[in-house]
C-alpha angles and dihedrals in degrees: 000000000000088000093055092049089053092049092050089051090051090050090049090053090051094050117114115265115251114264114273118254113266112271114241110265096225123196126330111225132185124216102217104178143352109200111203137080138234135029090309091066094050092046089053093049093046093049092042092054091043094054091048090051092048089053092051103268103108100139099096117138114212106225096161094119090059091084094223118134121225089236087064090065094058091085105056091193095057109110093231092051091050093047091049092048090051092052095040109029114188147150091244143358125234127203124183126202116195104170092184144276127277142177121288131182119333108341097335133125126216129195121197126195142176125213121198128192122196128191117235085261093059098254115139107240104170135022120176132177119201135169132190131196135204125194100175096110130223120347130195090210106084091204089059102041117140089251091052092047091046090050090049091050091050091050091053091053092044093050094049092048091046093050091046090052090053089050095248 
């Protein structure tokens, strides 16, 4: 009898754990636009979204190809804004402006960006400015160029400030 009880305890220890409770879904955001050109803008957006996801805000729809500017969404009664919101419903709308990167100091590159966040009603809730620099010099790897690295550094700062402003 004792052996059977030990066996049952052993089996109970091997039983799969109950499924974890569902994680909170959080907010649903929409990336409306990312003004900027070149690989620096794509590197910024990629890193920005990655940091948001790593910090638990992974539900960001990318609507950049819609062609709608963030400013359009400031007037919630405008037909273009209403149509956009029907197509891309969200708890907030994000716009990124990365005007470019330029030289700083002795041989460095600096990228500056502004991230804006609008409520569904068009009110600006968050505006953060961030810049990132890189002083590593010339790279033969296009994915590791000083401009790309500076854009990624700016994106990390912008994402942290954005999340802090949202209280996350």
